[in-house]
N, C-alpha and C positions, 0 to 999 in steps of 0.2 A: 894693807898692801893689796889685798884682793879686790877691795872696793875701788882702789885706784886703777887696777888692771881692767876691771869691768867698765869703769868710766872711760878709760882711754880707748877701749875698743867699741864704744858707742852705746853702752847700756844706760838707759835713762834711770833705771833703778840704782845702778852703780853710782851715778852722779848724786842722786838723792841720799843714798846711804853714806857715801864718802863725806858729803857735807855735814851730815848729822854727827859722824864720828869726829871729824875735824874740829867741831865746836868744843870737844872735850879734851883735845890734845894741845900740847905746847908746840910752838913753832919748830923746835928741833925734831920733835916726834913726827910732825907732818912732813918735814923735809926728808927724814929717814924713810918714811913710808913711800914718798914719791920716788926716791932713789931706788928703793927695793923693787917697786913696780916696774920702773924703767929697766932695771937689770933683769928682772924676771922675763919681761917681754923680749929683751935682747937675746937672752939665752934660748928662747923658743922662736926666733925670727923666721925659721924655715917652716914653721907650722902655722896654719891659718888661725889667727887669734880668736875668731868667733867660735871655732870648733873647740878650742881650749877652754873658753869661757863656759860653754855648755857642759863640759865635764865637771866644772867646779860649782855649778848652780846649787847643788844640794849643800855644799859647804858654807854658802853665804846666805842662805835663806833662813 
């Protein structure tokens, strides 16, 4: 989910990592991850998405 969020907000590394993870997931798992990312972003719609991503960088490195 976090790699999806990173990719959605424009992180090239997020796109790369999301693709690597998606190779190991079933289609229903990928769909769930996309839905969770969209929900997470919607929950924080009033906050700048790039600022949020910077807070999570240590979690996904």
